[in-house]
C-alpha positions as CSV (number, residue, x, y, z in Angstrom):
1,G,0.2,-0.1,-0.1
2,H,2.6,2.5,0.9
3,S,4.7,1.8,-2.4
4,A,1.9,3.5,-4.6
5,G,2.5,6.6,-2.9
6,I,5.6,7.3,-3.2
7,G,6.6,4.8,-6.4
8,F,8.2,1.4,-6.2
9,A,11.6,2.1,-7.0
10,A,11.6,5.1,-3.9
11,Y,10.1,2.4,-1.6
12,C,12.6,-0.3,-2.1
13,E,15.3,2.6,-1.8
14,L,13.8,3.9,1.4
15,L,13.2,-0.1,2.6
16,E,17.0,-0.7,1.7
17,D,18.1,2.2,3.7
18,T,16.2,1.3,6.5
19,I,17.8,-2.1,6.7
20,N,21.2,-0.8,6.2
21,R,20.7,1.6,9.2
22,L,19.2,-1.0,11.5
23,Q,22.3,-3.3,10.6
24,N,25.1,-0.9,10.4
25,G,24.0,2.0,12.5
26,D,24.3,4.1,9.4
27,T,22.9,7.6,9.2
28,P,20.0,7.9,7.0
29,K,20.8,9.6,3.7
30,E,18.4,12.0,2.0
31,T,16.2,10.4,-0.6
32,Q,15.1,12.0,-3.5
33,L,11.6,11.3,-4.4
34,E,10.5,10.7,-7.7
35,P,9.3,13.8,-9.4
36,V,5.3,14.0,-9.7
37,M,3.9,14.3,-13.3
38,E,0.5,15.4,-13.4
39,I,-0.2,15.3,-17.4
40,K,-3.4,14.1,-18.9
41,L,-2.3,11.8,-21.8
42,D,-2.6,8.4,-23.1
43,A,0.6,6.9,-22.1
44,Y,0.7,2.8,-21.7
45,I,1.5,-0.1,-23.3
46,P,-1.3,-1.7,-25.3
47,N,-1.8,-5.4,-25.3
48,N,-1.8,-5.8,-28.9
49,Y,1.8,-3.9,-29.0
50,I,3.3,-6.3,-26.3
51,E,1.3,-9.3,-25.3
52,N,3.4,-10.9,-22.9
53,P,2.9,-9.4,-19.4
54,R,6.3,-10.4,-18.4
55,Y,7.9,-8.4,-21.3
56,K,5.4,-5.8,-20.6
57,L,6.4,-5.4,-16.8
58,E,10.0,-5.5,-17.8
59,I,9.4,-2.1,-20.2
60,Y,7.3,-0.4,-17.6
61,R,10.2,-0.9,-15.1
62,R,13.2,0.3,-17.3
63,L,11.0,3.3,-18.3
64,G,10.4,4.0,-14.7
65,E,14.0,3.8,-14.1
66,M,15.2,5.6,-17.3
67,V,18.1,7.9,-17.1
68,Y,17.7,10.9,-19.2
69,G,20.6,10.3,-21.2
70,E,20.0,6.7,-22.0
71,S,16.3,7.6,-23.1
72,N,17.1,7.1,-26.8
73,D,18.7,3.7,-26.6
74,L,15.8,2.5,-24.5
75,L,13.4,3.7,-27.5
76,D,15.6,1.8,-30.2
77,E,15.6,-1.3,-28.1
78,I,12.0,-1.6,-27.9
79,I,11.5,-0.6,-31.6
80,D,13.9,-3.5,-32.4
81,R,12.4,-5.8,-30.3
82,F,8.4,-5.0,-30.7
83,G,8.4,-2.9,-33.8
84,N,7.3,0.5,-34.3
85,P,5.5,1.8,-31.0
86,P,1.8,3.0,-31.0
87,K,1.4,6.6,-29.9
88,E,0.5,5.6,-26.4
89,V,3.9,3.8,-26.0
90,E,5.5,7.0,-28.0
91,N,3.8,9.1,-25.3
92,L,4.9,6.8,-22.3
93,W,8.5,7.4,-23.4
94,K,8.4,10.8,-23.9
95,L,6.9,11.1,-20.3
96,A,9.6,8.9,-19.1
97,K,12.3,10.6,-20.6
98,L,10.8,13.7,-19.1
99,K,10.9,12.4,-15.6
100,G,14.1,11.2,-16.0
101,L,15.2,14.9,-16.6
102,C,13.1,16.3,-13.8
103,R,15.1,13.3,-11.5
104,Q,18.5,14.3,-13.0
105,M,17.7,18.1,-12.2
106,G,15.9,18.0,-8.9
107,V,12.6,19.1,-10.2
108,Q,9.9,17.8,-7.8
109,G,7.0,18.0,-10.3
110,I,5.3,19.1,-13.5
111,T,1.7,19.9,-13.9
112,I,0.1,20.4,-17.5
113,G,-3.3,21.7,-17.2
114,Q,-5.5,23.5,-19.6
115,G,-4.3,27.0,-19.2
116,E,-0.8,26.8,-17.6
117,I,2.2,24.5,-17.1
118,R,3.6,24.5,-13.9
119,V,7.2,23.4,-13.0
120,T,8.3,22.8,-9.1
121,F,11.8,22.9,-8.2
122,G,13.2,21.1,-5.3
123,K,15.3,22.8,-2.8
124,H,18.5,21.3,-4.4
125,S,17.6,21.7,-7.7
126,L,20.6,21.9,-10.4
127,A,18.4,24.3,-12.5
128,N,20.5,27.4,-13.5
129,P,18.8,30.4,-12.0
130,D,20.2,32.7,-14.7
131,A,18.4,30.5,-17.6
132,I,15.4,30.3,-15.5
133,M,15.2,34.2,-15.2
134,Q,16.4,34.7,-18.9
135,L,13.2,32.6,-19.9
136,V,10.9,34.5,-17.4
137,R,12.2,38.0,-18.7
138,K,11.7,37.2,-22.2
139,N,8.3,36.0,-21.7
140,V,7.0,38.4,-19.0
141,P,3.8,38.3,-18.2
142,R,3.2,34.8,-19.6
143,I,5.7,33.2,-17.6
144,W,6.5,34.0,-13.9
145,L,8.1,32.6,-10.9
146,K,6.2,31.9,-7.6
147,T,8.2,31.8,-4.5
148,G,7.6,29.8,-1.1
149,P,8.0,26.6,0.3
150,A,9.0,25.3,-3.5
151,T,9.9,27.7,-6.2
152,Q,7.3,27.1,-9.2
153,L,7.8,28.3,-12.7
154,I,4.4,29.0,-13.9
155,I,3.9,29.1,-17.9
156,K,0.9,30.2,-19.7
157,R,-0.2,27.8,-22.4
158,M,-0.3,30.6,-24.8
159,V,3.7,30.5,-24.8
160,I,4.1,27.1,-26.3
161,G,1.4,27.7,-28.9
162,K,0.9,24.6,-30.9
163,S,4.0,22.8,-29.6
164,D,4.0,19.4,-27.8
165,P,4.3,20.6,-24.3
166,I,6.2,17.9,-23.4
167,I,8.8,18.3,-26.1
168,W,8.6,21.8,-25.5
169,L,9.5,21.6,-21.4
170,E,12.1,19.2,-22.5
171,K,14.0,21.7,-24.4
172,Q,13.7,24.5,-21.7
173,L,14.8,22.3,-19.0
174,T,17.6,21.1,-20.8
175,A,18.9,24.8,-21.5
176,M,18.6,25.4,-17.5
177,L,21.1,23.0,-16.6
């Protein structure tokens, strides 16, 4: 039950840290929680694309653990093994890629709504503040920063036009590294 709220990989890491601490008297390390992605999108592996449940779970696991720089390798492998993916699998891959980038940067979450996009930065985010401010200055009043317990970059959807918001976000976030 607890693993659903924080993600299976993070749950396993917390469990492993607790066991090590109890056995060895180690001090707990700061755990990086998985970025929360609130994006309405059909992103899954259809049964007619990968029928074998074992292979399907393996691909879900690997997508969930994907490191941003290795995302194209995984997509190439999926195509080699199962053929050209349907739109739902492409969407799943794009989300996993964005989540891997967020994990690498210390972004806590992304929300893509009807009228706006919100990027929530973690306390130890690696995003370059100068790059963020450059994006904000270039797009005032359609992009702004909201400070508080967690800094948020708020982007009005009109800024991206008809662009795919996930691809647009990936481009903007990589420019902030």
